[in-house]
C-alpha positions, 0 to 999 in steps of 0.5 A: 857541889853538883853538875846535874845529879853528879857530885863533884868532890872537893879534891884535886888532881896532882900533875907534874912537869914533863917535856914533850914533842909534837909532830905531824904524820901525813900519808896518802890517806887518813887510814895510813896516817892514823895507822902510823900514828897509832903504832908510834904512840903504842906502849906509851901509857905511863912513864912508870914502865913505858919510857914515854906517854904518847897519844894522837892529839888531832886528826888533820885534814889536808889543808891543815898539813905541810904537804896537803895530805891527811895527817895526825898530830902526835904528842910524846911525853918523856923526861928531856934526857930520854925524849930524843931517843924515844922519838928516834925509836918510835919514828924509825920503827913505826913511821918510817916502816909505814907506807907513804908516810912523812913526818913534820915538826909542829910547835915551838921549842928546843930543836933536836936533830932527830930527823937527821939522825934517822938518815943512817937508814939510807946507807949513804943514799940519803940526802937533805932537801928543801921541800914543803918550805922545810929542811927534810931528810929524804931516805930511799925506801921500797915504796919511793921516798920517806921524808922526815923534817931534819929537826923536831922540837922539845918543849915543857909541858904538863903530865898527870892531869886526871879525874876519876868517874865513880859509877853504878856499874861497869857499863855506866862507868865505861860509857861515861869514860867514852863520852869524856874521852870523845869530848877531850879529843876536841881540845887542842894541845892535850892527849889521853895516853892510856888505852882508849883514854881510860885507866881501869887500874888506877894506881897509887905511888908506892906499895904497902907490901912490896918495897920494890914497886913504884906504883900499885893498885889504888885500893880506895877505889876498888869495889871488891875491897870496899869492906876491907879498906877505907873506901872512897866509893859512894854507896851504890858505886860498883865501878870506877874509871880514871881519865889521865890528861897530858898537855902543852900547858896547865891551862890546856890540861884544865880545859881538857879536864873540864870538858871531860868531866862535863861529858861524863856527868851527862852519862846515866849511872854516874854518881860522883867525880873524884881525882887522883893525888898523892898528898901534894908530893908528886907534882907542883900543879894541884887542880881543884875539881870544883874550881874548874867550874 
């Protein structure tokens, strides 16, 4: 099967269940809302070592936020047990500290008192107040007041949707990946948690050499190893880059994959699209690439 001149391989992406929280960060300007969102979603590419996978879902205009200010919708994925603590740390250290910000819950799900637990920073001067039609924790800060909704929500989502772009050069792989991430950014309910949405060091589960490693390099897609291993790179491919997609549902992840693959296939130098899977042992969702089209 081909999209244009690009082969869509007969394989599947393996995704798994994961909990997430969605919240909105607003500020006096888009610049500061986005600055806080970028900080809050930092060091959050992989559950393997980061503790969370996070990203900016959407940039919101003033008419799309509870307080009519510019904002960003953020999604943070983690195991249910550790997700509340991730939210506390990320909002407390990265949003509370950013000028003029507020935090609002977004979406349905189980409610957790993340905002209420942040009140302790107020050292007894904090209060709970109804504002913008919501119950807000108000903390005095040097620039005025920081406001965070008393409760945020946790819901079941899907992590690990992915596809791998196989291209003639680093330049063509990078350009295709950038186009893919740009297309995915317009899909509501998904994020691409890796740097700029792209994974240069695609991994496999476990290790052939080091028993203590949970994940190691995916040698089948490494161009420098094509003569030493059973390579999955087509003739002429000198670079591969992966796009990982997490979302609120498997349907959202599939739509993100579809839009991203379509965009990538429009880039010059792309030879094929593949995907990362682990023999069906990692997750219960198996997204066949060809069935997306």
